[in-house]
N, C-alpha and C positions, 0 to 999 in steps of 0.2 A: 467547706459542711454543709450536710444536712441540714434540715430542715431540726427533726428533732432535738438534736444540739446547740443548733443557731433557738429553738424555742428556751432550751434549759438555760442557755448564759442569757438573753430576756428575762426570763422567770428570778435572773438570781439579783440582774441587775437591777430591779424597777422593785423586789423585796425588799434591795439595801434601801432605794427611794423612797416604799409605802405604801408600794401604787403595785396594786392585786386586781388592778380592772383585766380583761380580756382583750387580744390584740392580732391582728393578722401579721402573716411576713408574707412578703411579696419576692416573687420571682419570676424577675424580668431580662432571663435568659431562656423559661420557657415559652414567655413571648415572642418572645424574636428568633426561635423556632417554629412554633407556631406558622407565624407568617411565613419564616423559608422553605416551610411542608405545603403548606393552601398554591406557596407561587409557583412551586412544581409542578402537583399535585391537578391544580384549576387554573392552565398559566392566562389564559385568557378572562377569569372574573378576576377582574379589581375587590375586594375589600374592601365594603364602608364602615370602620366598626360603628357596632349597634351601640351608642353609649349608655343611652339605658339601661343596659346590664351592668355596668364599671368604672365610672368614672374618673380614677384614682387619674393625680395631670402626671406619675409616672411615665403609665399602659399609654395615654394623649399621646406627651411628648416620643414617646419610643415608634408608635404606630405609625404618628408625623413622616419622622423622619427616615420608614421605611419606607413609607409611600400609598401610604392608606389614604382614603378617602371617610368620610364620615356621615350619622345616619347621626338625626337627630329628630327631637319627637317636639321642642319647644324654644322660646327664644334665649329658659335658663343655660341649656342647650349646646346651639348656635354660638351663644356669647361666649359662651365656658373656650370654642371649638376653634373659632376669626384667634382670643386673643394668643392662639398659640400657633399669630403667622400664617392657619392653614387658607389658600385659597379657595374661594367662593365655590367652583365646579369643582371643588372637591369638597361638598357638601351632598347633599340628600334631604331635605325638608322631610322624612316620611311619616308623616300623621297624618292619614286622611279628615281626621277634625279638628282644624286650625283657629282657634282665638282670635280674633280678630288684631289684638293686639298683638299680638304674635307675628302674624301677618303684615305688617306694617309692618314692621322690626326686619322682617326680613327683606320687606322690599327695598327698605332704604337699606340696608348691609349687601342689598342686591345676588342677594339666599336666591337663585333663581326655577331649580328642582325640586318638584315636588309631588306630592302622591294626592288624588282622589276619587272620589268610589261611586258617586250620586251627583245629580243634580246642580242638588243646591251650592254641595262643595264647590262646585270650577266655579256658578254664578257668584260666589263667594270671594273666590280668586280675581275673578275679574274686574269685582271691582276695588279690592284693596292690594290686587300686583296685577298689574292687566300685561307686564314682558312675562309673567311666570313660564318656567316650561316647564309646563304639568304631564302628571307619568299618574295612564290608567292606572290603576289598580283590582285587580280582577279573584273574584276567591279562586282559589284549589286546596281543596283541604287533605292532606295526605292522611291512610286508610285510619293510621292508629297513632297517631298524635297524640299529647298525654294533655299538650295545650296546643286550641285547636286555636286560632284567630279569626275562623271564617266567619259565623255567625258574627259579630262586630265588624270586624272589614269586608271591602271587599265586592264589588257586582258583580251576579250572577255574567261566565266570560261568552253565555249563546243568547240569552233573550237581552239584556240591559247593554253589555260592550256595545253595541256594535253602533247603539243608538248613541250613548254617549260621547264615540270619536263620531257621527255627525253629528252634533250638539257642537261639540270642540269645531270641528268647520265652522256651523252657521256660526256660531260667536267670534271666530277666528280667533282662538285660543290658538297657543303654541304646542301640541301635544307632539308630544318626544317619543314616548313609548309605551312600555306596559309591565306593569311590576305586579306580583302573589307574593304570597308568606307560606309555606306550606303545612307551615304550625309547627315546635317544641314537640325534642322528647319522641320522633318517629323513627322508627327502620322501617319504611319504605323509600326505601331511594329509588325506586323507581319512579314512582310521584313525578320526577323533576323532569324526564320525557314524555308524561303526558302535557303538561303542565304549557311546555314550551311547544309543544306540536297544536296549542292552545294559542300561545304568544305567537306561533305563525300564521293559522289564519287570520286573530286578528290586525298583525302589519300586513297579510296579501289584503284585505277587507278595507282598511284605510285608503291604499292604494288603489282602488278603483274608483276613490273617494279625493285624488289627486292629493292623498297626504303621505306622506316619503316619512317612515318611523325609523331611528337611528338606536335605541335607547333600549334598553334590558331589565330592570330589576330581579335578581332570582329571590328574594327574601332571604332572613336567617334560620335558625333552629338545626345549625352544626352542633354536634356535639364533641365535645374540649378533652375525653378522657376514654373515647375508643376510638383509633385512628383505625383499626378494621372497617370500621362501619360509613365514617368521614373517605377510606378506599374509596369504598360500594359511592358514595355519595359523589366522589369526584368524575368515580368513570362514567357514572346514571348522564353525571354534566356535562361533561367535551362530547360525549357520541350524540347526545340529543345536541348540540351547540353544531356540532361538527353536521347534521342532516339538516336542521331545522335554519344556520344560523350558520354558514360556511365566509360568509365575507369577514373582514375584521375591520368592516368599515361601519358594523356595529359595534356599538358597546356595552357590555357586556360587568354588567356591578351584582353584588351580592350583599348581604348586612348582619354574618355572624359575630355576634355578641362572645355569648357563651365561650366558642369555641377559640377564641383568643385569652381570656382570664384563667376558665375554671381552674384551671389542672395549677395557674401559677399563685396561687392565693391557700395557706391554711392554717385556720383561725385555733387559739389556743383557748382553753377555757378555762377554770376552776372549779371542782367539787367543795361546797362551800358549807354544805348539811347533807348527813346520813342521818334515816331511821327506818324502823322496819313497819310495813300497815300491817294491821288487824291481820289480812291473812300470808304474812311474811312472805310479803315480798317485798322490795327493797326498792327502797327510793331515795330517788338522788335530785340535790337540786343543785342546779350548774347558776354564772354571775352571768348566765345567758340569756337567750329569748331566742320564746318565736316575734316575738313583735320589734327585737334589734336585729344580730347577724344572721339569726338562724328560722328566719317568715320557711323558705326553702329547703330545708334537710326533715323535714321527719318519714319523708318513704321511706321502707322502712329495709330497702337493697343498699341505705348508709353505713347500715348500726355500726359492721365491722372496720370502718372507715379511721380509722384513730386508733395514736396511738397514747399513750400512756406514762407521764411525770410520776415515779410515787413522792410518797412526801419521805420524807426523811425517816430514817427509820424503820419502812414496811417493808417487807420485803417482797417481789412482784409478784403479783398472787394471778395465778390464774382458774382459778374456780371460778365458774361459770352458774348466774344469778338469774333469777327473774328478777325484773328490774321493769320500772318506769321514770324519768327521765324531766327535772318540770325545771323551768324559767324563774328568774329571781323576779318577775314580775307580782302583783298584790292581785288574777286574775287567774281563778283556775278554770280557763283556755290555755293558759299559758304549757301546755303539757307540750316535751320534744318526744317523747320518745313514751311508747307503753305497750307491755308487758310481753319485755325482749328480755332474751336472753345474753348478761354482758359481762367480761370475769369481774367478781366482785373488787368495788372501786371503796376510799377512801377520802377522809376527811381531807383536805386538802392537795388532795389529790390533781394534777394535770394532765388534760387530755387535749393533745391535737391534731385536727381534724383535716383531711387533706380535701380537695378539690372544692374550695369554697371562696373560689374568685364573683361566680359568676351569680345574681338578684341577690346578694348579701350585705355589701356596703348602700351597695345604692338607694335600698329599701328600707334601711334601719332606719327608726324614731328613739328618737326620745321620748317615748313610753315610760311614767314613771319619774322623770327628771332623772335616767340612769344615758350616759354622754356615750360618743359614736366612740369607736376603737380606734387607736391610735393603728399605725398600715408605718412595719416596720419591713425593709427593701433588702435580701439576704444577702445583695452584696457587698450592704454599710457594715451587717455585722460583726 
């Protein structure tokens, strides 16, 4: 069953029960296919799924059964993963700024792999989790990433990293490897070659201190809706690993999030009001919001990324009209799109957006009293 047909079936059923809330449709087969592509294209790199991207339990269970590990950033995330009977060695606590209570619980639950990027964090780990297997996160930003993480996370690989490696030796901390994250939304696949060359240099420096590193974390940021670009990333990563880390004794992981879930989720929303502004632009009000599921969906590249389920009695309308879409909350900053040309819509029309799995459900709030959205699995509709 295709997504639009599935959405119409859900709308008809929900309306008969008096429910007109937005909803997601999850295609687990899409997640499974992405895992198979990953395993084929980057066989040496084990994906540790970034739980923060979308923590739907069905996705987590599927990835666990397929053999993925998990990148967790808080005790709620690693507690949720442990409840799925995931082995602790398949978890990395990949937050370089850890709350003490979370760190204590990680120690209690024997979650050992975790990142750091400065002396203060290393000392904190030493105090509350001395048996941790620490991973030094370096900064290595892509040239054109939409979201660069370097300004917040990661040490300078040239001036700071060697000192932190030495500090680990002095403090008798178990440094096992190096991590980096090039940022999200980049086409700069060659950055992985440069980053892995730097990681190799840090491995070699550690060796001069009689420290043997055996772990590399290449981070996340992989696109889930551009598979040609993903193949470019895969080729760059594979060649860089072959050059810098030919030995299979080195454990290589990544932290993909959106790659697995972006295209696996679709979102259905309703037009609940239509009015014309003084300058003859059309205003549409949706029963969704940037504070709910549309927080990261205001980029104009996504404008035509929806299908329309028309209100009964209205023909399909292909007339394009300058429009603004507003969210359902009571603040004027809740503007989804502004000054865009889209097909003319009517009140009670439903819009079905594709590629809605990444950072939609996980960042959704209950601002203004609106509830989180139901998620229907395609194989159960």
